[in-house]
mmCIF file of the N, C-alpha and C atoms, coordinates in Angstrom:
data_MODEL
# 
_entry.id   MODEL 
# 
loop_
_atom_site.group_PDB 
_atom_site.id 
_atom_site.type_symbol 
_atom_site.label_atom_id 
_atom_site.label_alt_id 
_atom_site.label_comp_id 
_atom_site.label_asym_id 
_atom_site.label_entity_id 
_atom_site.label_seq_id 
_atom_site.pdbx_PDB_ins_code 
_atom_site.Cartn_x 
_atom_site.Cartn_y 
_atom_site.Cartn_z 
_atom_site.occupancy 
_atom_site.B_iso_or_equiv 
_atom_site.pdbx_formal_charge 
_atom_site.auth_seq_id 
_atom_site.auth_comp_id 
_atom_site.auth_asym_id 
_atom_site.auth_atom_id 
_atom_site.pdbx_PDB_model_num 
ATOM 1   N N  . UNK A 1 1  ? -30.530 -32.516 -2.666 1.00 0.00 ? 1  UNK A N  1 
ATOM 2   C CA . UNK A 1 1  ? -30.043 -31.699 -1.580 1.00 0.00 ? 1  UNK A CA 1 
ATOM 3   C C  . UNK A 1 1  ? -28.893 -30.847 -2.084 1.00 0.00 ? 1  UNK A C  1 
ATOM 4   N N  . UNK A 1 2  ? -28.905 -29.572 -1.707 1.00 0.00 ? 2  UNK A N  1 
ATOM 5   C CA . UNK A 1 2  ? -27.861 -28.651 -2.130 1.00 0.00 ? 2  UNK A CA 1 
ATOM 6   C C  . UNK A 1 2  ? -26.590 -28.880 -1.324 1.00 0.00 ? 2  UNK A C  1 
ATOM 7   N N  . UNK A 1 3  ? -25.482 -28.591 -1.950 1.00 0.00 ? 3  UNK A N  1 
ATOM 8   C CA . UNK A 1 3  ? -24.191 -28.722 -1.291 1.00 0.00 ? 3  UNK A CA 1 
ATOM 9   C C  . UNK A 1 3  ? -23.489 -27.372 -1.331 1.00 0.00 ? 3  UNK A C  1 
ATOM 10  N N  . UNK A 1 4  ? -22.920 -26.987 -0.214 1.00 0.00 ? 4  UNK A N  1 
ATOM 11  C CA . UNK A 1 4  ? -22.177 -25.735 -0.118 1.00 0.00 ? 4  UNK A CA 1 
ATOM 12  C C  . UNK A 1 4  ? -20.749 -26.068 0.283  1.00 0.00 ? 4  UNK A C  1 
ATOM 13  N N  . UNK A 1 5  ? -19.812 -25.489 -0.433 1.00 0.00 ? 5  UNK A N  1 
ATOM 14  C CA . UNK A 1 5  ? -18.402 -25.715 -0.141 1.00 0.00 ? 5  UNK A CA 1 
ATOM 15  C C  . UNK A 1 5  ? -17.756 -24.381 0.203  1.00 0.00 ? 5  UNK A C  1 
ATOM 16  N N  . UNK A 1 6  ? -17.137 -24.328 1.366  1.00 0.00 ? 6  UNK A N  1 
ATOM 17  C CA . UNK A 1 6  ? -16.392 -23.143 1.784  1.00 0.00 ? 6  UNK A CA 1 
ATOM 18  C C  . UNK A 1 6  ? -14.912 -23.425 1.607  1.00 0.00 ? 6  UNK A C  1 
ATOM 19  N N  . UNK A 1 7  ? -14.223 -22.526 0.939  1.00 0.00 ? 7  UNK A N  1 
ATOM 20  C CA . UNK A 1 7  ? -12.792 -22.710 0.738  1.00 0.00 ? 7  UNK A CA 1 
ATOM 21  C C  . UNK A 1 7  ? -12.033 -21.546 1.352  1.00 0.00 ? 7  UNK A C  1 
ATOM 22  N N  . UNK A 1 8  ? -10.999 -21.881 2.100  1.00 0.00 ? 8  UNK A N  1 
ATOM 23  C CA . UNK A 1 8  ? -10.111 -20.896 2.695  1.00 0.00 ? 8  UNK A CA 1 
ATOM 24  C C  . UNK A 1 8  ? -8.697  -21.287 2.312  1.00 0.00 ? 8  UNK A C  1 
ATOM 25  N N  . UNK A 1 9  ? -7.897  -20.283 1.947  1.00 0.00 ? 9  UNK A N  1 
ATOM 26  C CA . UNK A 1 9  ? -6.589  -20.558 1.372  1.00 0.00 ? 9  UNK A CA 1 
ATOM 27  C C  . UNK A 1 9  ? -5.465  -20.780 2.363  1.00 0.00 ? 9  UNK A C  1 
ATOM 28  N N  . UNK A 1 10 ? -5.606  -20.280 3.593  1.00 0.00 ? 10 UNK A N  1 
ATOM 29  C CA . UNK A 1 10 ? -4.465  -20.391 4.493  1.00 0.00 ? 10 UNK A CA 1 
ATOM 30  C C  . UNK A 1 10 ? -4.906  -20.425 5.940  1.00 0.00 ? 10 UNK A C  1 
ATOM 31  N N  . UNK A 1 11 ? -3.976  -20.791 6.783  1.00 0.00 ? 11 UNK A N  1 
ATOM 32  C CA . UNK A 1 11 ? -4.228  -20.845 8.221  1.00 0.00 ? 11 UNK A CA 1 
ATOM 33  C C  . UNK A 1 11 ? -4.481  -19.444 8.774  1.00 0.00 ? 11 UNK A C  1 
ATOM 34  N N  . UNK A 1 12 ? -3.996  -18.405 8.071  1.00 0.00 ? 12 UNK A N  1 
ATOM 35  C CA . UNK A 1 12 ? -4.236  -17.033 8.510  1.00 0.00 ? 12 UNK A CA 1 
ATOM 36  C C  . UNK A 1 12 ? -5.719  -16.684 8.489  1.00 0.00 ? 12 UNK A C  1 
ATOM 37  N N  . UNK A 1 13 ? -6.496  -17.427 7.747  1.00 0.00 ? 13 UNK A N  1 
ATOM 38  C CA . UNK A 1 13 ? -7.938  -17.195 7.657  1.00 0.00 ? 13 UNK A CA 1 
ATOM 39  C C  . UNK A 1 13 ? -8.712  -17.984 8.715  1.00 0.00 ? 13 UNK A C  1 
ATOM 40  N N  . UNK A 1 14 ? -8.023  -18.417 9.740  1.00 0.00 ? 14 UNK A N  1 
ATOM 41  C CA . UNK A 1 14 ? -8.632  -19.240 10.776 1.00 0.00 ? 14 UNK A CA 1 
ATOM 42  C C  . UNK A 1 14 ? -9.836  -18.556 11.426 1.00 0.00 ? 14 UNK A C  1 
ATOM 43  N N  . UNK A 1 15 ? -9.747  -17.248 11.684 1.00 0.00 ? 15 UNK A N  1 
ATOM 44  C CA . UNK A 1 15 ? -10.874 -16.525 12.272 1.00 0.00 ? 15 UNK A CA 1 
ATOM 45  C C  . UNK A 1 15 ? -12.074 -16.523 11.332 1.00 0.00 ? 15 UNK A C  1 
ATOM 46  N N  . UNK A 1 16 ? -11.827 -16.348 10.046 1.00 0.00 ? 16 UNK A N  1 
ATOM 47  C CA . UNK A 1 16 ? -12.907 -16.363 9.059  1.00 0.00 ? 16 UNK A CA 1 
ATOM 48  C C  . UNK A 1 16 ? -13.564 -17.742 9.000  1.00 0.00 ? 16 UNK A C  1 
ATOM 49  N N  . UNK A 1 17 ? -12.751 -18.780 9.106  1.00 0.00 ? 17 UNK A N  1 
ATOM 50  C CA . UNK A 1 17 ? -13.282 -20.146 9.109  1.00 0.00 ? 17 UNK A CA 1 
ATOM 51  C C  . UNK A 1 17 ? -14.194 -20.348 10.318 1.00 0.00 ? 17 UNK A C  1 
ATOM 52  N N  . UNK A 1 18 ? -13.709 -19.955 11.482 1.00 0.00 ? 18 UNK A N  1 
ATOM 53  C CA . UNK A 1 18 ? -14.499 -20.111 12.706 1.00 0.00 ? 18 UNK A CA 1 
ATOM 54  C C  . UNK A 1 18 ? -15.798 -19.323 12.620 1.00 0.00 ? 18 UNK A C  1 
ATOM 55  N N  . UNK A 1 19 ? -15.749 -18.101 12.116 1.00 0.00 ? 19 UNK A N  1 
ATOM 56  C CA . UNK A 1 19 ? -16.959 -17.294 11.962 1.00 0.00 ? 19 UNK A CA 1 
ATOM 57  C C  . UNK A 1 19 ? -17.953 -17.960 11.016 1.00 0.00 ? 19 UNK A C  1 
ATOM 58  N N  . UNK A 1 20 ? -17.454 -18.499 9.927  1.00 0.00 ? 20 UNK A N  1 
ATOM 59  C CA . UNK A 1 20 ? -18.337 -19.155 8.957  1.00 0.00 ? 20 UNK A CA 1 
ATOM 60  C C  . UNK A 1 20 ? -19.006 -20.383 9.559  1.00 0.00 ? 20 UNK A C  1 
ATOM 61  N N  . UNK A 1 21 ? -18.279 -21.120 10.366 1.00 0.00 ? 21 UNK A N  1 
ATOM 62  C CA . UNK A 1 21 ? -18.824 -22.346 10.934 1.00 0.00 ? 21 UNK A CA 1 
ATOM 63  C C  . UNK A 1 21 ? -19.677 -22.106 12.174 1.00 0.00 ? 21 UNK A C  1 
ATOM 64  N N  . UNK A 1 22 ? -19.489 -20.984 12.846 1.00 0.00 ? 22 UNK A N  1 
ATOM 65  C CA . UNK A 1 22 ? -20.229 -20.711 14.081 1.00 0.00 ? 22 UNK A CA 1 
ATOM 66  C C  . UNK A 1 22 ? -21.473 -19.854 13.881 1.00 0.00 ? 22 UNK A C  1 
ATOM 67  N N  . UNK A 1 23 ? -21.854 -19.587 12.661 1.00 0.00 ? 23 UNK A N  1 
ATOM 68  C CA . UNK A 1 23 ? -23.016 -18.743 12.392 1.00 0.00 ? 23 UNK A CA 1 
ATOM 69  C C  . UNK A 1 23 ? -24.271 -19.225 13.096 1.00 0.00 ? 23 UNK A C  1 
ATOM 70  N N  . UNK A 1 24 ? -24.508 -20.529 13.108 1.00 0.00 ? 24 UNK A N  1 
ATOM 71  C CA . UNK A 1 24 ? -25.711 -21.059 13.746 1.00 0.00 ? 24 UNK A CA 1 
ATOM 72  C C  . UNK A 1 24 ? -25.680 -20.837 15.257 1.00 0.00 ? 24 UNK A C  1 
ATOM 73  N N  . UNK A 1 25 ? -24.473 -20.825 15.859 1.00 0.00 ? 25 UNK A N  1 
ATOM 74  C CA . UNK A 1 25 ? -24.375 -20.570 17.300 1.00 0.00 ? 25 UNK A CA 1 
ATOM 75  C C  . UNK A 1 25 ? -24.784 -19.131 17.615 1.00 0.00 ? 25 UNK A C  1 
ATOM 76  N N  . UNK A 1 26 ? -24.402 -18.202 16.734 1.00 0.00 ? 26 UNK A N  1 
ATOM 77  C CA . UNK A 1 26 ? -24.800 -16.808 16.922 1.00 0.00 ? 26 UNK A CA 1 
ATOM 78  C C  . UNK A 1 26 ? -26.312 -16.687 16.833 1.00 0.00 ? 26 UNK A C  1 
ATOM 79  N N  . UNK A 1 27 ? -26.907 -17.392 15.893 1.00 0.00 ? 27 UNK A N  1 
ATOM 80  C CA . UNK A 1 27 ? -28.364 -17.349 15.757 1.00 0.00 ? 27 UNK A CA 1 
ATOM 81  C C  . UNK A 1 27 ? -29.025 -17.904 17.011 1.00 0.00 ? 27 UNK A C  1 
ATOM 82  N N  . UNK A 1 28 ? -28.532 -19.012 17.522 1.00 0.00 ? 28 UNK A N  1 
ATOM 83  C CA . UNK A 1 28 ? -29.105 -19.592 18.733 1.00 0.00 ? 28 UNK A CA 1 
ATOM 84  C C  . UNK A 1 28 ? -28.948 -18.657 19.928 1.00 0.00 ? 28 UNK A C  1 
ATOM 85  N N  . UNK A 1 29 ? -27.815 -18.002 20.041 1.00 0.00 ? 29 UNK A N  1 
ATOM 86  C CA . UNK A 1 29 ? -27.584 -17.069 21.143 1.00 0.00 ? 29 UNK A CA 1 
ATOM 87  C C  . UNK A 1 29 ? -28.541 -15.882 21.050 1.00 0.00 ? 29 UNK A C  1 
ATOM 88  N N  . UNK A 1 30 ? -28.727 -15.345 19.861 1.00 0.00 ? 30 UNK A N  1 
ATOM 89  C CA . UNK A 1 30 ? -29.655 -14.226 19.682 1.00 0.00 ? 30 UNK A CA 1 
ATOM 90  C C  . UNK A 1 30 ? -31.088 -14.666 19.958 1.00 0.00 ? 30 UNK A C  1 
ATOM 91  N N  . UNK A 1 31 ? -31.429 -15.871 19.563 1.00 0.00 ? 31 UNK A N  1 
ATOM 92  C CA . UNK A 1 31 ? -32.766 -16.393 19.826 1.00 0.00 ? 31 UNK A CA 1 
ATOM 93  C C  . UNK A 1 31 ? -32.986 -16.525 21.336 1.00 0.00 ? 31 UNK A C  1 
ATOM 94  N N  . UNK A 1 32 ? -32.001 -17.048 22.043 1.00 0.00 ? 32 UNK A N  1 
ATOM 95  C CA . UNK A 1 32 ? -32.109 -17.175 23.504 1.00 0.00 ? 32 UNK A CA 1 
ATOM 96  C C  . UNK A 1 32 ? -32.277 -15.810 24.166 1.00 0.00 ? 32 UNK A C  1 
ATOM 97  N N  . UNK A 1 33 ? -31.518 -14.823 23.710 1.00 0.00 ? 33 UNK A N  1 
ATOM 98  C CA . UNK A 1 33 ? -31.647 -13.472 24.249 1.00 0.00 ? 33 UNK A CA 1 
ATOM 99  C C  . UNK A 1 33 ? -33.044 -12.927 23.984 1.00 0.00 ? 33 UNK A C  1 
ATOM 100 N N  . UNK A 1 34 ? -33.530 -13.106 22.770 1.00 0.00 ? 34 UNK A N  1 
ATOM 101 C CA . UNK A 1 34 ? -34.867 -12.642 22.417 1.00 0.00 ? 34 UNK A CA 1 
ATOM 102 C C  . UNK A 1 34 ? -35.930 -13.308 23.293 1.00 0.00 ? 34 UNK A C  1 
ATOM 103 N N  . UNK A 1 35 ? -35.788 -14.591 23.542 1.00 0.00 ? 35 UNK A N  1 
ATOM 104 C CA . UNK A 1 35 ? -36.763 -15.304 24.368 1.00 0.00 ? 35 UNK A CA 1 
ATOM 105 C C  . UNK A 1 35 ? -36.718 -14.834 25.818 1.00 0.00 ? 35 UNK A C  1 
ATOM 106 N N  . UNK A 1 36 ? -35.546 -14.497 26.286 1.00 0.00 ? 36 UNK A N  1 
ATOM 107 C CA . UNK A 1 36 ? -35.413 -13.958 27.645 1.00 0.00 ? 36 UNK A CA 1 
ATOM 108 C C  . UNK A 1 36 ? -36.135 -12.612 27.749 1.00 0.00 ? 36 UNK A C  1 
ATOM 109 N N  . UNK A 1 37 ? -35.942 -11.764 26.760 1.00 0.00 ? 37 UNK A N  1 
ATOM 110 C CA . UNK A 1 37 ? -36.632 -10.477 26.732 1.00 0.00 ? 37 UNK A CA 1 
ATOM 111 C C  . UNK A 1 37 ? -38.138 -10.667 26.575 1.00 0.00 ? 37 UNK A C  1 
ATOM 112 N N  . UNK A 1 38 ? -38.543 -11.624 25.769 1.00 0.00 ? 38 UNK A N  1 
ATOM 113 C CA . UNK A 1 38 ? -39.967 -11.927 25.577 1.00 0.00 ? 38 UNK A CA 1 
ATOM 114 C C  . UNK A 1 38 ? -40.599 -12.371 26.889 1.00 0.00 ? 38 UNK A C  1 
ATOM 115 N N  . UNK A 1 39 ? -39.887 -13.183 27.622 1.00 0.00 ? 39 UNK A N  1 
ATOM 116 C CA . UNK A 1 39 ? -40.368 -13.654 28.917 1.00 0.00 ? 39 UNK A CA 1 
ATOM 117 C C  . UNK A 1 39 ? -40.646 -12.473 29.844 1.00 0.00 ? 39 UNK A C  1 
ATOM 118 N N  . UNK A 1 40 ? -39.798 -11.463 29.764 1.00 0.00 ? 40 UNK A N  1 
ATOM 119 C CA . UNK A 1 40 ? -39.990 -10.264 30.590 1.00 0.00 ? 40 UNK A CA 1 
ATOM 120 C C  . UNK A 1 40 ? -41.230 -9.504  30.149 1.00 0.00 ? 40 UNK A C  1 
ATOM 121 N N  . UNK A 1 41 ? -41.396 -9.317  28.838 1.00 0.00 ? 41 UNK A N  1 
ATOM 122 C CA . UNK A 1 41 ? -42.523 -8.520  28.353 1.00 0.00 ? 41 UNK A CA 1 
ATOM 123 C C  . UNK A 1 41 ? -43.853 -9.267  28.433 1.00 0.00 ? 41 UNK A C  1 
ATOM 124 N N  . UNK A 1 42 ? -43.834 -10.568 28.205 1.00 0.00 ? 42 UNK A N  1 
ATOM 125 C CA . UNK A 1 42 ? -45.096 -11.320 28.175 1.00 0.00 ? 42 UNK A CA 1 
ATOM 126 C C  . UNK A 1 42 ? -45.545 -11.763 29.566 1.00 0.00 ? 42 UNK A C  1 
ATOM 127 N N  . UNK A 1 43 ? -44.618 -12.249 30.354 1.00 0.00 ? 43 UNK A N  1 
ATOM 128 C CA . UNK A 1 43 ? -44.970 -12.828 31.647 1.00 0.00 ? 43 UNK A CA 1 
ATOM 129 C C  . UNK A 1 43 ? -44.504 -12.005 32.847 1.00 0.00 ? 43 UNK A C  1 
ATOM 130 N N  . UNK A 1 44 ? -43.707 -10.978 32.587 1.00 0.00 ? 44 UNK A N  1 
ATOM 131 C CA . UNK A 1 44 ? -43.186 -10.166 33.675 1.00 0.00 ? 44 UNK A CA 1 
ATOM 132 C C  . UNK A 1 44 ? -42.145 -10.886 34.504 1.00 0.00 ? 44 UNK A C  1 
ATOM 133 N N  . UNK A 1 45 ? -41.518 -11.899 33.899 1.00 0.00 ? 45 UNK A N  1 
ATOM 134 C CA . UNK A 1 45 ? -40.501 -12.673 34.617 1.00 0.00 ? 45 UNK A CA 1 
ATOM 135 C C  . UNK A 1 45 ? -39.213 -12.711 33.811 1.00 0.00 ? 45 UNK A C  1 
ATOM 136 N N  . UNK A 1 46 ? -38.150 -13.098 34.474 1.00 0.00 ? 46 UNK A N  1 
ATOM 137 C CA . UNK A 1 46 ? -36.858 -13.219 33.822 1.00 0.00 ? 46 UNK A CA 1 
ATOM 138 C C  . UNK A 1 46 ? -36.004 -14.214 34.582 1.00 0.00 ? 46 UNK A C  1 
ATOM 139 N N  . UNK A 1 47 ? -35.218 -14.976 33.878 1.00 0.00 ? 47 UNK A N  1 
ATOM 140 C CA . UNK A 1 47 ? -34.288 -15.899 34.524 1.00 0.00 ? 47 UNK A CA 1 
ATOM 141 C C  . UNK A 1 47 ? -33.187 -15.140 35.246 1.00 0.00 ? 47 UNK A C  1 
ATOM 142 N N  . UNK A 1 48 ? -32.972 -13.896 34.843 1.00 0.00 ? 48 UNK A N  1 
ATOM 143 C CA . UNK A 1 48 ? -31.924 -13.083 35.443 1.00 0.00 ? 48 UNK A CA 1 
ATOM 144 C C  . UNK A 1 48 ? -32.282 -12.719 36.885 1.00 0.00 ? 48 UNK A C  1 
ATOM 145 N N  . UNK A 1 49 ? -33.555 -12.441 37.123 1.00 0.00 ? 49 UNK A N  1 
ATOM 146 C CA . UNK A 1 49 ? -34.004 -12.088 38.473 1.00 0.00 ? 49 UNK A CA 1 
ATOM 147 C C  . UNK A 1 49 ? -34.322 -13.385 39.217 1.00 0.00 ? 49 UNK A C  1 
ATOM 148 N N  . UNK A 1 50 ? -33.385 -13.891 39.920 1.00 0.00 ? 50 UNK A N  1 
ATOM 149 C CA . UNK A 1 50 ? -33.514 -15.190 40.573 1.00 0.00 ? 50 UNK A CA 1 
ATOM 150 C C  . UNK A 1 50 ? -34.304 -15.144 41.880 1.00 0.00 ? 50 UNK A C  1 
ATOM 151 N N  . UNK A 1 51 ? -34.677 -13.943 42.332 1.00 0.00 ? 51 UNK A N  1 
ATOM 152 C CA . UNK A 1 51 ? -35.407 -13.833 43.596 1.00 0.00 ? 51 UNK A CA 1 
ATOM 153 C C  . UNK A 1 51 ? -36.911 -14.032 43.439 1.00 0.00 ? 51 UNK A C  1 
ATOM 154 N N  . UNK A 1 52 ? -37.372 -14.293 42.220 1.00 0.00 ? 52 UNK A N  1 
ATOM 155 C CA . UNK A 1 52 ? -38.786 -14.551 41.989 1.00 0.00 ? 52 UNK A CA 1 
ATOM 156 C C  . UNK A 1 52 ? -39.624 -13.302 41.815 1.00 0.00 ? 52 UNK A C  1 
ATOM 157 N N  . UNK A 1 53 ? -39.017 -12.120 41.906 1.00 0.00 ? 53 UNK A N  1 
ATOM 158 C CA . UNK A 1 53 ? -39.787 -10.893 41.750 1.00 0.00 ? 53 UNK A CA 1 
ATOM 159 C C  . UNK A 1 53 ? -40.126 -10.669 40.275 1.00 0.00 ? 53 UNK A C  1 
ATOM 160 N N  . UNK A 1 54 ? -41.172 -9.906  40.057 1.00 0.00 ? 54 UNK A N  1 
ATOM 161 C CA . UNK A 1 54 ? -41.619 -9.633  38.693 1.00 0.00 ? 54 UNK A CA 1 
ATOM 162 C C  . UNK A 1 54 ? -40.970 -8.365  38.153 1.00 0.00 ? 54 UNK A C  1 
ATOM 163 N N  . UNK A 1 55 ? -40.918 -8.294  36.839 1.00 0.00 ? 55 UNK A N  1 
ATOM 164 C CA . UNK A 1 55 ? -40.339 -7.130  36.182 1.00 0.00 ? 55 UNK A CA 1 
ATOM 165 C C  . UNK A 1 55 ? -41.232 -5.919  36.419 1.00 0.00 ? 55 UNK A C  1 
ATOM 166 N N  . UNK A 1 56 ? -40.616 -4.788  36.643 1.00 0.00 ? 56 UNK A N  1 
ATOM 167 C CA . UNK A 1 56 ? -41.376 -3.541  36.802 1.00 0.00 ? 56 UNK A CA 1 
ATOM 168 C C  . UNK A 1 56 ? -41.695 -2.977  35.417 1.00 0.00 ? 56 UNK A C  1 
ATOM 169 N N  . UNK A 1 57 ? -42.465 -1.916  35.381 1.00 0.00 ? 57 UNK A N  1 
ATOM 170 C CA . UNK A 1 57 ? -42.885 -1.314  34.115 1.00 0.00 ? 57 UNK A CA 1 
ATOM 171 C C  . UNK A 1 57 ? -41.694 -0.843  33.289 1.00 0.00 ? 57 UNK A C  1 
ATOM 172 N N  . UNK A 1 58 ? -40.688 -0.307  33.939 1.00 0.00 ? 58 UNK A N  1 
ATOM 173 C CA . UNK A 1 58 ? -39.493 0.163   33.229 1.00 0.00 ? 58 UNK A CA 1 
ATOM 174 C C  . UNK A 1 58 ? -38.750 -1.018  32.595 1.00 0.00 ? 58 UNK A C  1 
ATOM 175 N N  . UNK A 1 59 ? -38.594 -2.103  33.336 1.00 0.00 ? 59 UNK A N  1 
ATOM 176 C CA . UNK A 1 59 ? -37.924 -3.288  32.797 1.00 0.00 ? 59 UNK A CA 1 
ATOM 177 C C  . UNK A 1 59 ? -38.692 -3.845  31.606 1.00 0.00 ? 59 UNK A C  1 
ATOM 178 N N  . UNK A 1 60 ? -40.005 -3.860  31.707 1.00 0.00 ? 60 UNK A N  1 
ATOM 179 C CA . UNK A 1 60 ? -40.843 -4.343  30.621 1.00 0.00 ? 60 UNK A CA 1 
ATOM 180 C C  . UNK A 1 60 ? -40.655 -3.481  29.373 1.00 0.00 ? 60 UNK A C  1 
ATOM 181 N N  . UNK A 1 61 ? -40.638 -2.166  29.560 1.00 0.00 ? 61 UNK A N  1 
ATOM 182 C CA . UNK A 1 61 ? -40.468 -1.227  28.457 1.00 0.00 ? 61 UNK A CA 1 
ATOM 183 C C  . UNK A 1 61 ? -39.095 -1.384  27.800 1.00 0.00 ? 61 UNK A C  1 
ATOM 184 N N  . UNK A 1 62 ? -38.054 -1.521  28.615 1.00 0.00 ? 62 UNK A N  1 
ATOM 185 C CA . UNK A 1 62 ? -36.694 -1.684  28.091 1.00 0.00 ? 62 UNK A CA 1 
ATOM 186 C C  . UNK A 1 62 ? -36.569 -3.017  27.344 1.00 0.00 ? 62 UNK A C  1 
ATOM 187 N N  . UNK A 1 63 ? -37.144 -4.065  27.895 1.00 0.00 ? 63 UNK A N  1 
ATOM 188 C CA . UNK A 1 63 ? -37.087 -5.373  27.233 1.00 0.00 ? 63 UNK A CA 1 
ATOM 189 C C  . UNK A 1 63 ? -37.749 -5.307  25.863 1.00 0.00 ? 63 UNK A C  1 
ATOM 190 N N  . UNK A 1 64 ? -38.911 -4.667  25.775 1.00 0.00 ? 64 UNK A N  1 
ATOM 191 C CA . UNK A 1 64 ? -39.611 -4.542  24.495 1.00 0.00 ? 64 UNK A CA 1 
ATOM 192 C C  . UNK A 1 64 ? -38.795 -3.715  23.508 1.00 0.00 ? 64 UNK A C  1 
ATOM 193 N N  . UNK A 1 65 ? -38.192 -2.633  23.994 1.00 0.00 ? 65 UNK A N  1 
ATOM 194 C CA . UNK A 1 65 ? -37.382 -1.783  23.122 1.00 0.00 ? 65 UNK A CA 1 
ATOM 195 C C  . UNK A 1 65 ? -36.187 -2.556  22.570 1.00 0.00 ? 65 UNK A C  1 
ATOM 196 N N  . UNK A 1 66 ? -35.533 -3.346  23.422 1.00 0.00 ? 66 UNK A N  1 
ATOM 197 C CA . UNK A 1 66 ? -34.378 -4.120  22.952 1.00 0.00 ? 66 UNK A CA 1 
ATOM 198 C C  . UNK A 1 66 ? -34.778 -5.265  22.027 1.00 0.00 ? 66 UNK A C  1 
ATOM 199 N N  . UNK A 1 67 ? -35.923 -5.856  22.247 1.00 0.00 ? 67 UNK A N  1 
ATOM 200 C CA . UNK A 1 67 ? -36.410 -6.881  21.303 1.00 0.00 ? 67 UNK A CA 1 
ATOM 201 C C  . UNK A 1 67 ? -36.581 -6.268  19.923 1.00 0.00 ? 67 UNK A C  1 
ATOM 202 N N  . UNK A 1 68 ? -37.197 -5.092  19.868 1.00 0.00 ? 68 UNK A N  1 
ATOM 203 C CA . UNK A 1 68 ? -37.393 -4.407  18.587 1.00 0.00 ? 68 UNK A CA 1 
ATOM 204 C C  . UNK A 1 68 ? -36.065 -4.007  17.960 1.00 0.00 ? 68 UNK A C  1 
ATOM 205 N N  . UNK A 1 69 ? -35.129 -3.547  18.782 1.00 0.00 ? 69 UNK A N  1 
ATOM 206 C CA . UNK A 1 69 ? -33.818 -3.141  18.284 1.00 0.00 ? 69 UNK A CA 1 
ATOM 207 C C  . UNK A 1 69 ? -33.079 -4.343  17.676 1.00 0.00 ? 69 UNK A C  1 
ATOM 208 N N  . UNK A 1 70 ? -33.128 -5.471  18.344 1.00 0.00 ? 70 UNK A N  1 
ATOM 209 C CA . UNK A 1 70 ? -32.487 -6.687  17.820 1.00 0.00 ? 70 UNK A CA 1 
ATOM 210 C C  . UNK A 1 70 ? -33.048 -7.026  16.447 1.00 0.00 ? 70 UNK A C  1 
ATOM 211 N N  . UNK A 1 71 ? -34.370 -6.995  16.317 1.00 0.00 ? 71 UNK A N  1 
ATOM 212 C CA . UNK A 1 71 ? -35.002 -7.325  15.036 1.00 0.00 ? 71 UNK A CA 1 
ATOM 213 C C  . UNK A 1 71 ? -34.626 -6.316  13.942 1.00 0.00 ? 71 UNK A C  1 
ATOM 214 N N  . UNK A 1 72 ? -34.544 -5.038  14.282 1.00 0.00 ? 72 UNK A N  1 
ATOM 215 C CA . UNK A 1 72 ? -34.153 -4.026  13.303 1.00 0.00 ? 72 UNK A CA 1 
ATOM 216 C C  . UNK A 1 72 ? -32.711 -4.241  12.836 1.00 0.00 ? 72 UNK A C  1 
ATOM 217 N N  . UNK A 1 73 ? -31.820 -4.518  13.765 1.00 0.00 ? 73 UNK A N  1 
ATOM 218 C CA . UNK A 1 73 ? -30.415 -4.751  13.409 1.00 0.00 ? 73 UNK A CA 1 
ATOM 219 C C  . UNK A 1 73 ? -30.296 -5.987  12.523 1.00 0.00 ? 73 UNK A C  1 
ATOM 220 N N  . UNK A 1 74 ? -30.948 -7.065  12.911 1.00 0.00 ? 74 UNK A N  1 
ATOM 221 C CA . UNK A 1 74 ? -30.895 -8.284  12.107 1.00 0.00 ? 74 UNK A CA 1 
ATOM 222 C C  . UNK A 1 74 ? -31.489 -8.053  10.724 1.00 0.00 ? 74 UNK A C  1 
ATOM 223 N N  . UNK A 1 75 ? -32.576 -7.304  10.661 1.00 0.00 ? 75 UNK A N  1 
ATOM 224 C CA . UNK A 1 75 ? -33.202 -6.997  9.380  1.00 0.00 ? 75 UNK A CA 1 
ATOM 225 C C  . UNK A 1 75 ? -32.248 -6.226  8.476  1.00 0.00 ? 75 UNK A C  1 
ATOM 226 N N  . UNK A 1 76 ? -31.463 -5.331  9.057  1.00 0.00 ? 76 UNK A N  1 
ATOM 227 C CA . UNK A 1 76 ? -30.469 -4.583  8.294  1.00 0.00 ? 76 UNK A CA 1 
ATOM 228 C C  . UNK A 1 76 ? -29.427 -5.475  7.640  1.00 0.00 ? 76 UNK A C  1 
ATOM 229 N N  . UNK A 1 77 ? -29.207 -6.626  8.236  1.00 0.00 ? 77 UNK A N  1 
ATOM 230 C CA . UNK A 1 77 ? -28.269 -7.610  7.676  1.00 0.00 ? 77 UNK A CA 1 
ATOM 231 C C  . UNK A 1 77 ? -29.006 -8.694  6.882  1.00 0.00 ? 77 UNK A C  1 
ATOM 232 N N  . UNK A 1 78 ? -30.300 -8.484  6.687  1.00 0.00 ? 78 UNK A N  1 
ATOM 233 C CA . UNK A 1 78 ? -31.166 -9.434  5.972  1.00 0.00 ? 78 UNK A CA 1 
ATOM 234 C C  . UNK A 1 78 ? -31.160 -10.793 6.666  1.00 0.00 ? 78 UNK A C  1 
ATOM 235 N N  . UNK A 1 79 ? -31.215 -10.773 8.002  1.00 0.00 ? 79 UNK A N  1 
ATOM 236 C CA . UNK A 1 79 ? -31.269 -11.981 8.797  1.00 0.00 ? 79 UNK A CA 1 
ATOM 237 C C  . UNK A 1 79 ? -32.633 -12.075 9.473  1.00 0.00 ? 79 UNK A C  1 
ATOM 238 N N  . UNK A 1 80 ? -33.123 -13.285 9.627  1.00 0.00 ? 80 UNK A N  1 
ATOM 239 C CA . UNK A 1 80 ? -34.410 -13.527 10.277 1.00 0.00 ? 80 UNK A CA 1 
ATOM 240 C C  . UNK A 1 80 ? -34.169 -14.376 11.515 1.00 0.00 ? 80 UNK A C  1 
ATOM 241 N N  . UNK A 1 81 ? -34.727 -13.944 12.636 1.00 0.00 ? 81 UNK A N  1 
ATOM 242 C CA . UNK A 1 81 ? -34.503 -14.648 13.899 1.00 0.00 ? 81 UNK A CA 1 
ATOM 243 C C  . UNK A 1 81 ? -35.396 -15.876 14.036 1.00 0.00 ? 81 UNK A C  1 
ATOM 244 N N  . UNK A 1 82 ? -36.652 -15.751 13.670 1.00 0.00 ? 82 UNK A N  1 
ATOM 245 C CA . UNK A 1 82 ? -37.588 -16.864 13.852 1.00 0.00 ? 82 UNK A CA 1 
ATOM 246 C C  . UNK A 1 82 ? -37.563 -17.814 12.687 1.00 0.00 ? 82 UNK A C  1 
# 
């Protein structure tokens, strides 16, 4: 098993430490957002619309566009969501 060691020299690097340790939380948050958008495009539903109504064509189109945008941005950083 590989071992990774992160070293930070001072308390001033506290933000960098937190960012390094919270990377997986960012991935989970982006995955949740992607799944919410997928739910809109695939099933026409969303947890955001609590009244039980279905997504309209515009909402479906916007959700698909943002799903693609998320993947393009992540790809630019050489990150994979799935």
